C-alpha positions as CSV (number, residue, x, y, z in Angstrom):
1,M,-209.0,-127.1,57.6
2,E,-211.0,-128.0,60.7
3,I,-214.7,-128.5,59.9
4,S,-217.2,-129.2,62.7
5,F,-220.7,-130.5,62.2
6,N,-223.1,-133.0,63.8
7,I,-223.5,-136.3,62.1
8,N,-226.3,-138.6,63.1
9,G,-226.7,-136.6,66.3
10,Q,-223.0,-136.7,67.2
11,A,-220.8,-133.7,67.2
12,T,-217.7,-134.3,65.1
13,T,-214.7,-132.3,63.8
14,V,-212.6,-133.4,60.9
15,D,-209.3,-131.9,59.7
16,V,-209.5,-132.3,55.9
17,D,-209.3,-130.2,52.7
18,G,-212.6,-128.3,52.7
19,N,-213.1,-129.1,49.0
20,I,-213.3,-132.8,49.5
21,P,-216.8,-134.1,48.8
22,L,-218.8,-134.8,52.0
23,L,-219.3,-138.3,50.7
24,W,-215.6,-139.2,51.1
25,V,-215.4,-137.7,54.6
26,V,-218.5,-139.7,55.6
27,R,-217.2,-143.0,54.1
28,D,-213.4,-142.7,54.5
29,V,-212.8,-140.5,57.5
30,L,-215.9,-141.3,59.6
31,D,-216.2,-144.9,58.4
32,L,-219.9,-144.7,57.7
33,K,-220.3,-147.0,54.6
34,G,-224.0,-146.8,54.1
35,T,-223.9,-143.8,51.8
36,K,-222.7,-145.1,48.4
37,F,-220.6,-143.7,45.5
38,G,-222.4,-144.0,42.2
39,C,-221.4,-141.5,39.6
40,G,-219.5,-138.7,41.2
41,K,-221.5,-136.2,39.2
42,A,-224.6,-135.8,41.4
43,A,-226.7,-137.5,38.8
44,C,-227.6,-140.9,40.2
45,G,-228.4,-140.1,43.8
46,A,-226.7,-143.2,45.4
47,C,-224.8,-140.7,47.7
48,T,-227.9,-138.9,49.0
49,L,-227.9,-137.9,52.6
50,H,-229.4,-135.0,54.5
51,V,-227.8,-131.7,55.5
52,D,-230.1,-129.8,57.8
53,G,-233.0,-132.0,56.6
54,V,-232.5,-131.4,52.9
55,A,-231.5,-134.2,50.6
56,V,-228.1,-133.5,49.2
57,R,-226.0,-135.4,46.7
58,S,-222.9,-135.7,48.8
59,C,-220.5,-136.6,46.0
60,S,-220.6,-133.0,44.8
61,Y,-221.1,-131.2,48.1
62,A,-217.8,-129.9,49.5
63,V,-217.4,-130.8,53.1
64,R,-216.8,-127.1,54.1
65,F,-220.4,-126.4,53.4
66,A,-221.4,-128.9,56.2
67,H,-219.6,-126.7,58.8
68,G,-222.0,-126.0,61.7
69,K,-224.8,-128.1,60.2
70,N,-226.6,-131.4,61.0
71,V,-225.8,-134.3,58.6
72,T,-227.8,-137.4,58.6
73,T,-226.8,-140.6,56.8
74,I,-228.7,-143.8,56.3
75,E,-227.2,-145.0,59.5
76,G,-228.7,-142.1,61.4
77,L,-232.3,-142.8,60.1
78,A,-234.1,-144.7,62.9
79,E,-234.5,-148.4,62.3
80,D,-238.3,-148.0,62.7
81,H,-238.4,-145.0,60.4
82,P,-241.6,-145.3,58.1
83,V,-239.5,-145.3,55.0
84,K,-237.3,-148.2,56.2
85,Q,-240.4,-150.0,57.3
86,A,-242.1,-149.5,53.9
87,W,-239.0,-150.6,52.0
88,T,-239.0,-153.9,54.1
89,E,-242.7,-154.5,53.7
90,E,-242.6,-154.0,49.9
91,I,-239.3,-156.0,49.5
92,V,-237.8,-153.2,47.4
93,P,-234.1,-154.0,47.0
94,Q,-232.7,-156.2,44.4
95,C,-229.0,-155.6,44.5
96,G,-229.6,-152.9,47.1
97,Y,-226.7,-150.7,46.2
98,C,-228.7,-147.5,45.4
99,Q,-231.4,-148.0,48.1
100,P,-229.8,-145.9,50.8
101,G,-230.0,-142.9,48.5
102,F,-233.6,-143.6,47.5
103,I,-234.5,-144.0,51.2
104,M,-232.9,-140.7,52.2
105,A,-234.4,-138.9,49.2
106,T,-237.9,-140.2,50.2
107,A,-237.4,-139.4,53.9
108,A,-236.5,-135.8,53.0
109,L,-239.5,-135.5,50.7
110,L,-241.8,-136.8,53.4
111,E,-240.5,-134.0,55.7
112,K,-241.9,-131.5,53.2
113,K,-245.1,-133.2,52.2
114,L,-246.9,-136.1,53.9
115,E,-249.4,-137.3,51.3
116,L,-247.6,-138.0,48.1
117,T,-249.1,-138.5,44.6
118,D,-247.3,-140.2,41.7
119,E,-246.6,-136.8,40.3
120,D,-244.9,-135.8,43.6
121,I,-242.7,-138.9,43.4
122,D,-241.9,-138.4,39.7
123,A,-240.9,-134.7,40.4
124,N,-238.8,-135.3,43.5
125,I,-237.4,-138.8,43.5
126,V,-235.1,-138.7,40.6
127,N,-232.4,-141.2,41.7
128,I,-231.3,-144.0,39.4
129,C,-231.6,-147.7,40.0
130,R,-229.8,-150.1,37.6
131,C,-231.9,-153.0,38.7
132,A,-235.1,-151.0,37.8
133,T,-237.0,-151.6,41.1
134,Y,-239.0,-148.5,40.4
135,Y,-242.4,-150.2,40.7
136,R,-241.6,-151.6,44.1
137,M,-240.1,-148.3,45.2
138,R,-243.2,-146.4,44.2
139,K,-245.3,-148.8,46.2
140,A,-243.0,-148.4,49.2
141,I,-243.0,-144.6,48.9
142,H,-246.8,-144.5,49.0
143,R,-246.7,-146.9,51.9
144,A,-244.1,-144.7,53.7
145,S,-246.5,-141.8,53.2
146,E,-249.3,-143.8,54.8
147,L,-247.1,-144.8,57.7
148,T,-245.9,-141.3,58.2
149,T,-249.4,-139.9,58.1
150,Q,-250.5,-142.4,60.8
151,K,-247.7,-141.3,63.1
152,V,-248.7,-137.6,62.9
């Protein structure tokens, strides 16, 4: 099945089974390795990317649903994006494996709401980090909120 969508601003068409998870198309067909496989059950969030600006767990999102949409992976988030800047400033990653998913989830949340409370973070950033860098991530999310507010 031919499926066309934009990925990181580039038009692309893939010829794959429409039921394959978007994660595997991104990683194995398009060779964008930043989006990670974690659990395969949409529970951990390591595979989070954006579809039309919404954070999606790509391990359980059939690629056919991406047809005609805009997909953004961690590679498509600008290097100077406030979330990436905050992650660097707060030295968030330990092993780093889950961090692209957290960054993408945070970026999507900041598109909906600029000034975040701890309650907003708790309710919306539900990814899992085996290294337990949650304290540093929370600081970075607040910092990203500040940086995003300054840009507006």
